C-alpha positions as CSV (number, residue, x, y, z in Angstrom):
1,M,0.0,0.0,0.0
2,P,1.5,3.4,-1.0
3,Y,2.4,5.6,2.0
4,F,-0.2,8.3,1.1
5,L,-3.0,5.6,1.3
6,Q,-1.7,4.6,4.7
7,L,-1.8,8.3,5.7
8,A,-5.3,8.6,4.4
9,W,-6.4,5.5,6.4
10,K,-4.8,6.7,9.6
11,S,-6.3,10.2,9.1
12,A,-9.7,8.6,8.5
13,L,-9.4,6.6,11.7
14,N,-8.5,9.8,13.6
15,R,-11.7,11.4,12.3
16,R,-13.9,8.3,12.5
17,L,-16.9,10.0,14.1
18,T,-17.2,12.6,11.4
19,L,-16.5,10.1,8.6
20,G,-18.9,7.7,10.2
21,L,-21.7,10.2,10.0
22,M,-20.7,10.9,6.4
23,L,-20.8,7.2,5.7
24,F,-24.2,6.9,7.2
25,V,-25.5,9.8,5.0
26,I,-24.1,8.3,1.8
27,S,-25.5,4.9,2.7
28,L,-28.9,6.3,3.3
29,S,-28.8,8.3,0.1
30,V,-27.8,5.2,-1.9
31,C,-30.4,3.1,-0.2
32,L,-33.1,5.7,-1.0
33,L,-31.9,6.0,-4.6
34,L,-31.9,2.3,-5.2
35,A,-35.2,1.9,-3.4
36,V,-36.9,4.4,-5.7
37,E,-35.4,2.6,-8.7
38,R,-36.6,-0.8,-7.5
39,L,-40.1,0.6,-6.7
40,R,-40.3,2.2,-10.1
41,N,-39.4,-0.9,-12.0
42,D,-41.3,-3.3,-9.7
43,A,-44.4,-1.0,-9.8
44,R,-44.4,-1.1,-13.6
45,E,-44.0,-4.8,-13.6
46,G,-46.7,-5.2,-11.0
47,F,-49.0,-3.0,-13.0
48,S,-48.5,-5.3,-16.0
49,H,-49.3,-8.3,-13.8
50,A,-52.7,-7.0,-12.6
51,V,-54.0,-9.9,-14.7
52,S,-52.0,-13.0,-15.5
53,G,-52.7,-16.1,-17.5
54,T,-55.5,-14.5,-19.5
55,D,-54.8,-14.5,-23.2
56,L,-57.5,-12.1,-24.4
57,V,-59.9,-9.7,-22.9
58,V,-63.0,-9.3,-25.0
59,G,-65.6,-6.5,-24.8
60,A,-67.7,-4.1,-26.9
61,R,-65.9,-2.1,-29.6
62,T,-63.9,0.7,-27.9
63,S,-60.3,1.6,-27.3
64,P,-58.0,-1.1,-25.8
65,V,-57.1,1.2,-22.9
66,Q,-60.7,1.8,-22.0
67,L,-61.5,-1.9,-22.2
68,M,-58.7,-2.7,-19.8
69,L,-59.7,0.1,-17.5
70,Y,-63.2,-1.1,-16.8
71,A,-62.7,-4.9,-17.3
72,V,-59.5,-5.2,-15.2
73,F,-59.2,-2.1,-13.0
74,R,-62.9,-1.4,-12.5
75,I,-62.5,2.2,-13.6
76,G,-65.1,3.9,-15.8
77,E,-68.0,2.3,-17.5
78,A,-68.4,0.3,-20.7
79,T,-69.7,2.1,-23.7
80,N,-71.8,-0.9,-24.6
81,N,-72.4,-4.5,-23.6
82,I,-72.0,-7.7,-25.5
83,S,-74.7,-10.3,-26.0
84,W,-74.9,-13.6,-24.1
85,Q,-74.9,-15.4,-27.5
86,S,-71.6,-13.8,-28.4
87,Y,-70.1,-15.1,-25.1
88,Q,-71.5,-18.6,-25.8
89,D,-70.1,-18.6,-29.3
90,L,-66.7,-17.6,-27.9
91,Q,-66.9,-20.3,-25.3
92,K,-67.6,-22.9,-27.9
93,N,-64.6,-21.9,-30.1
94,P,-62.3,-25.0,-30.3
95,V,-59.2,-23.0,-29.5
96,V,-60.7,-21.5,-26.3
97,A,-59.9,-23.4,-23.1
98,W,-62.0,-21.3,-20.8
99,A,-64.0,-18.1,-20.9
100,V,-65.0,-16.1,-17.8
101,P,-67.9,-13.6,-18.2
102,L,-67.9,-10.3,-16.3
103,S,-70.9,-8.1,-15.7
104,L,-70.2,-4.7,-14.2
105,G,-72.3,-1.6,-13.5
106,D,-73.2,-1.8,-9.8
107,S,-71.3,-0.9,-6.7
108,H,-71.3,-1.1,-2.9
109,R,-70.1,1.9,-0.9
110,G,-67.7,2.9,-3.7
111,F,-66.4,-0.6,-4.4
112,A,-67.1,-2.2,-7.8
113,V,-69.5,-5.1,-8.0
114,V,-68.5,-7.9,-10.4
115,G,-71.0,-10.4,-11.6
116,T,-69.3,-13.6,-12.8
117,T,-69.3,-17.3,-12.6
118,A,-67.5,-19.8,-10.3
119,D,-64.9,-20.2,-13.1
120,Y,-63.6,-16.8,-12.1
121,F,-62.1,-18.2,-8.9
122,R,-60.4,-21.0,-10.8
123,H,-59.0,-19.2,-13.8
124,F,-58.3,-15.7,-12.8
125,H,-54.6,-15.2,-12.0
126,Y,-52.4,-12.3,-11.1
127,G,-48.7,-11.5,-10.5
128,D,-46.5,-14.3,-11.6
129,G,-49.4,-16.7,-12.3
130,Q,-50.7,-16.7,-8.7
131,A,-54.2,-18.0,-8.3
132,L,-56.9,-16.4,-6.1
133,Q,-57.0,-17.8,-2.6
134,L,-59.8,-17.5,0.0
135,A,-58.7,-16.2,3.4
136,Q,-62.1,-17.1,4.9
137,G,-65.2,-18.9,3.8
138,Q,-65.8,-20.3,0.4
139,A,-66.6,-19.2,-3.2
140,F,-70.1,-19.2,-4.5
141,G,-71.1,-21.7,-7.2
142,D,-73.3,-21.4,-10.3
143,G,-77.1,-21.7,-10.3
144,A,-80.0,-20.3,-8.3
145,D,-78.9,-22.1,-5.1
146,H,-76.1,-19.5,-4.7
147,L,-78.3,-16.4,-5.2
148,F,-77.4,-13.4,-3.0
149,A,-74.0,-14.7,-2.0
150,A,-71.0,-12.4,-2.2
151,V,-67.3,-13.0,-2.1
152,I,-65.5,-9.8,-1.2
153,G,-61.9,-8.6,-1.6
154,A,-59.5,-7.9,1.2
155,D,-59.8,-4.1,0.9
156,V,-63.6,-4.3,1.1
157,A,-63.4,-6.5,4.2
158,D,-60.8,-4.3,5.9
159,S,-62.3,-0.9,5.1
160,L,-65.9,-1.8,6.0
161,G,-65.2,-4.3,8.8
162,Y,-67.1,-7.1,7.0
163,Q,-66.9,-10.7,8.2
164,I,-68.5,-14.0,7.0
165,D,-72.3,-13.8,7.1
166,T,-72.3,-10.0,7.1
167,K,-75.3,-8.7,5.2
168,L,-74.9,-6.0,2.5
169,T,-77.0,-4.3,-0.2
170,L,-75.8,-3.2,-3.6
171,S,-76.3,0.1,-5.4
172,H,-77.2,0.6,-9.0
173,G,-74.4,2.5,-10.8
174,T,-70.9,3.3,-9.9
175,G,-69.2,6.2,-8.1
176,D,-71.3,9.2,-7.6
177,A,-73.9,7.8,-9.9
178,A,-74.7,4.9,-7.5
179,L,-77.8,6.5,-6.0
180,T,-80.4,3.7,-5.8
181,E,-80.0,0.7,-3.6
182,H,-81.3,-2.8,-4.2
183,A,-82.5,-2.7,-0.6
184,D,-85.1,-5.4,-1.1
185,K,-82.4,-8.0,-2.0
186,P,-79.6,-8.1,0.5
187,F,-76.5,-10.3,0.0
188,R,-74.6,-12.4,2.5
189,V,-70.8,-12.5,2.6
190,V,-69.8,-16.2,2.1
191,G,-66.1,-15.7,1.4
192,I,-63.3,-13.2,1.8
193,L,-60.4,-13.4,-0.7
194,A,-56.8,-13.2,0.4
195,R,-55.0,-10.0,-0.5
196,T,-53.6,-9.8,-4.0
197,G,-52.6,-6.1,-4.4
198,T,-54.8,-5.9,-7.5
199,P,-58.3,-4.5,-8.2
200,V,-59.7,-7.8,-7.0
201,D,-59.1,-6.5,-3.4
202,R,-61.5,-3.6,-4.1
203,S,-64.3,-5.7,-5.6
204,V,-67.5,-7.4,-4.5
205,H,-68.1,-10.6,-6.5
206,I,-71.5,-12.0,-7.0
207,S,-72.9,-14.6,-9.5
208,L,-74.3,-13.6,-12.9
209,Q,-77.7,-15.0,-11.7
210,S,-77.6,-12.7,-8.7
211,M,-76.8,-9.7,-10.9
212,Q,-79.8,-10.6,-13.0
213,A,-82.1,-11.2,-9.9
214,I,-81.5,-7.8,-8.4
215,H,-82.6,-6.2,-11.8
216,L,-85.7,-8.3,-12.4
217,D,-88.0,-5.4,-11.4
218,W,-85.9,-2.8,-13.1
219,Q,-86.3,-1.4,-16.6
220,G,-84.2,1.1,-18.5
221,G,-81.7,1.4,-15.6
222,A,-84.5,2.4,-13.1
223,P,-86.9,0.4,-10.8
224,V,-90.4,0.0,-12.3
225,P,-92.8,2.1,-10.2
226,G,-95.2,0.1,-8.2
227,F,-93.7,-3.2,-9.1
228,S,-91.4,-5.3,-6.9
229,I,-90.2,-8.9,-6.9
230,A,-89.3,-10.2,-3.5
231,A,-85.9,-11.9,-3.0
232,E,-87.6,-15.3,-2.1
233,Y,-89.4,-15.4,-5.5
234,A,-86.4,-14.4,-7.6
235,R,-85.4,-18.1,-8.0
236,K,-88.6,-18.8,-10.0
237,F,-87.5,-16.6,-12.9
238,D,-85.1,-17.3,-15.7
239,L,-81.9,-15.7,-14.5
240,Q,-79.8,-16.2,-17.5
241,P,-78.3,-12.9,-18.5
242,K,-79.0,-11.4,-21.9
243,E,-75.9,-9.2,-21.9
244,I,-72.6,-9.0,-20.1
245,T,-69.8,-6.5,-20.0
246,A,-66.6,-8.4,-20.9
247,V,-65.0,-11.8,-21.1
248,L,-61.7,-13.1,-20.0
249,V,-60.4,-15.8,-22.3
250,G,-57.8,-18.5,-21.9
251,L,-56.6,-20.6,-24.9
252,H,-55.4,-24.1,-25.2
253,N,-52.4,-22.9,-27.2
254,R,-51.1,-19.4,-27.0
255,S,-49.8,-19.6,-30.6
256,T,-53.4,-19.2,-31.8
257,V,-54.0,-15.9,-29.9
258,F,-53.4,-13.6,-32.9
259,R,-55.6,-15.6,-35.2
260,L,-58.5,-15.6,-32.7
261,Q,-58.0,-11.9,-32.0
262,R,-58.2,-11.1,-35.7
263,Q,-61.3,-13.3,-36.0
264,I,-63.1,-11.6,-33.2
265,N,-62.1,-8.0,-34.2
266,T,-63.0,-8.5,-37.9
267,G,-65.6,-11.3,-38.1
268,S,-67.9,-10.7,-35.2
269,S,-71.4,-9.4,-35.8
270,D,-71.6,-8.0,-32.3
271,S,-68.9,-5.4,-32.8
272,L,-66.5,-7.0,-30.4
273,L,-62.9,-6.0,-29.5
274,A,-60.3,-8.5,-28.3
275,V,-57.1,-7.2,-26.8
276,L,-54.0,-8.8,-25.5
277,P,-53.7,-7.8,-21.8
278,G,-49.9,-7.3,-21.9
279,V,-50.0,-5.0,-24.9
280,A,-53.0,-3.0,-23.6
281,L,-51.4,-2.6,-20.2
282,D,-48.2,-1.3,-21.7
283,Q,-50.3,1.3,-23.6
284,L,-52.2,2.2,-20.4
285,W,-48.9,2.6,-18.6
286,Q,-47.8,5.1,-21.2
287,V,-50.9,7.1,-20.3
288,I,-50.0,7.3,-16.7
289,S,-46.2,7.2,-17.1
290,I,-46.0,10.7,-15.6
291,M,-45.5,9.0,-12.3
292,E,-42.5,7.1,-13.7
293,R,-41.0,10.3,-14.8
294,V,-41.6,11.8,-11.3
295,L,-39.8,8.9,-9.7
296,L,-36.9,9.3,-12.2
297,A,-36.7,13.0,-11.2
298,M,-36.6,12.0,-7.5
299,S,-33.8,9.5,-8.2
300,S,-31.7,12.2,-10.0
301,L,-32.4,14.7,-7.2
302,L,-31.2,12.2,-4.6
303,V,-27.9,11.8,-6.5
304,V,-27.4,15.6,-6.7
305,L,-28.3,16.1,-3.0
306,G,-25.9,13.3,-2.0
307,S,-23.1,14.8,-4.0
308,A,-23.7,18.3,-2.7
309,G,-23.7,17.0,0.9
310,L,-20.5,15.1,0.3
311,L,-18.8,18.2,-1.2
312,A,-20.0,20.5,1.7
313,V,-18.7,18.1,4.4
314,M,-15.3,17.6,2.6
315,L,-14.9,21.4,2.3
316,A,-15.6,21.9,6.0
317,S,-13.3,19.0,6.8
318,L,-10.5,20.5,4.6
319,N,-10.7,23.8,6.5
320,E,-10.1,21.9,9.8
321,R,-7.2,19.9,8.3
322,R,-5.2,22.8,6.9
323,R,-2.6,22.4,9.6
324,E,-2.4,18.6,9.2
325,L,-1.9,19.0,5.4
326,A,0.8,21.7,5.9
327,I,2.7,19.4,8.3
328,L,2.6,16.7,5.7
329,R,4.0,19.1,3.2
330,S,6.8,20.1,5.5
331,A,7.6,16.4,6.1
332,G,8.2,16.0,2.3
333,A,4.8,15.2,0.8
334,G,4.3,17.0,-2.5
335,P,1.1,18.7,-3.6
336,G,0.3,15.7,-5.8
337,H,0.5,13.3,-2.9
338,L,-2.1,15.4,-0.9
339,F,-4.3,15.5,-4.0
340,F,-4.4,11.8,-4.4
341,M,-4.7,11.2,-0.6
342,L,-7.9,13.2,-0.5
343,M,-9.2,11.6,-3.6
344,A,-8.5,8.2,-2.3
345,E,-10.2,9.1,1.0
346,S,-13.4,10.4,-0.6
347,L,-13.5,7.6,-3.2
348,G,-13.1,4.9,-0.5
349,L,-15.8,6.6,1.6
350,T,-18.2,6.7,-1.4
351,I,-17.6,3.1,-2.4
352,A,-18.1,2.0,1.2
353,G,-21.3,4.1,1.4
354,A,-22.6,2.6,-1.9
355,I,-21.9,-1.0,-0.7
356,S,-23.4,-0.4,2.7
357,G,-26.5,1.3,1.2
358,L,-27.0,-1.6,-1.1
359,L,-26.8,-4.1,1.8
360,L,-29.2,-1.9,3.8
361,L,-31.7,-2.0,1.0
362,D,-31.5,-5.7,0.7
363,V,-32.1,-6.2,4.4
364,L,-35.1,-3.8,4.2
365,T,-36.4,-5.6,1.1
366,L,-36.3,-9.0,2.8
367,A,-38.0,-7.7,5.9
368,G,-40.7,-5.6,4.2
369,K,-41.5,-7.1,0.7
370,N,-44.5,-9.1,1.9
371,W,-45.9,-6.1,3.8
372,I,-45.5,-3.9,0.7
373,Q,-47.2,-6.5,-1.6
374,M,-50.1,-6.9,0.8
375,H,-50.8,-3.2,1.3
376,Y,-49.6,-1.6,-2.0
377,G,-49.7,-4.4,-4.5
378,I,-46.1,-4.1,-5.5
379,L,-44.2,-7.3,-5.7
380,I,-40.6,-6.5,-4.9
381,K,-38.1,-9.1,-5.9
382,A,-35.4,-9.7,-3.4
383,S,-31.9,-9.8,-5.0
384,L,-28.5,-8.7,-3.9
385,I,-28.2,-6.4,-7.0
386,N,-30.0,-5.9,-10.2
387,M,-28.4,-5.1,-13.5
388,T,-30.2,-1.8,-13.7
389,E,-28.7,-0.8,-10.4
390,I,-25.0,-1.2,-11.5
391,P,-25.1,2.0,-13.6
392,L,-26.7,3.9,-10.7
393,L,-24.0,2.7,-8.3
394,G,-21.3,3.7,-10.8
395,L,-23.0,7.1,-11.0
396,V,-22.9,7.5,-7.3
397,V,-19.1,6.6,-7.2
398,L,-18.5,9.0,-10.1
399,T,-20.3,11.9,-8.5
400,G,-18.5,11.3,-5.2
401,M,-15.2,11.3,-7.0
402,L,-16.1,14.5,-8.9
403,A,-17.2,16.1,-5.7
404,S,-13.9,15.4,-4.1
405,L,-12.0,17.1,-6.9
406,V,-12.8,20.6,-5.5
407,P,-11.3,20.0,-2.0
408,A,-8.4,17.9,-3.4
409,W,-7.6,20.8,-5.8
410,L,-7.7,23.3,-3.0
411,A,-5.4,21.2,-0.9
412,Y,-3.1,20.9,-4.0
413,R,-2.9,24.7,-4.4
414,N,-2.5,25.6,-0.7
415,S,1.0,26.8,0.1
416,L,3.1,25.4,2.9
417,A,2.8,28.5,4.9
418,D,-1.0,28.5,4.6
419,G,-1.5,25.9,7.3
420,L,1.5,26.9,9.5
421,T,0.7,30.6,9.9
422,P,-1.5,31.2,13.0
423,R,-4.8,32.8,12.3
424,L,-5.6,36.0,14.2
């Protein structure tokens, strides 16, 4: 080890408290920088995994983004419905393995109501192909025997304090438009889904027959005046829906997805639109990518602030070390030796801070990744280092080295008498 590195090491040990605080600040800055980058990447990946294992989403002719918004994220309303016959034709297609119908339009205290079949709980997947799991109770089945049974998401249960056997009533319409309640036909909670971090957590699931039953005495989107069908008599009616909102489709062989998509988009008499969830979600992310740009700006700001803090601390430290550096000069050290000694000190401090910040982030990731997924729906992958983080760490080291150039240059230019002359 060259003697100026030994001097730098001994000088650092002599100022271990100050440098320890600097190391902590750099570590924290690096941890925050990499945390923002991981959250940014994992949030985008989690967004694209709101639905998994579904090859096509089919709905009325509209834009792909709008179809994904109401069919997957329960945001907005469909411009039109599709006929039950179109769903049956799609279900009978030989390349289709399964088709899950969705009927939307009602809500419960701000949470979307989804009318579907029992196949929804078997075929709907999210994340990395994770299946829906019931935290409590059971899923409803198909048929009139399961009328007025509801399976609620984790957010619905937590926000409203619902348990198994809790009674609830649905409202016609969504959001502020949900004004009229189906008060004569209450539902009973039979199951609570485990948290997924997706729109499923904010949904109330009922059967298609139940959706039809609560609208038996409705016409044109409003209750028929002076006419009401009691809940106990609803089972006597034909509850097969005439229209649904959308269909989730899974195929036997994914290689046929483009052929089926083209067939639906061009050959359907019901003006249907079939979209690939991955492609549509990428388009939707582009619409809301302003948040990604904000996170990138935050990452850049963290780098700038960390470099500015390092520069300020080193300049303050240099002012206190003027006598030390002058003594080294008088003992034979040249200006270049002092320059490289300060550069080595700051570079070593920056590298140590980058490594410790990375390790701190890994510890926090292992400790909190399950909690973050449960509460925010972001699946953070635990790994020592990602390939996208290497350039960031290199940028941190580079900015630390550049920040050290100013105090190193000042030390290089200081004369021997500068540190030996007493200040008045």
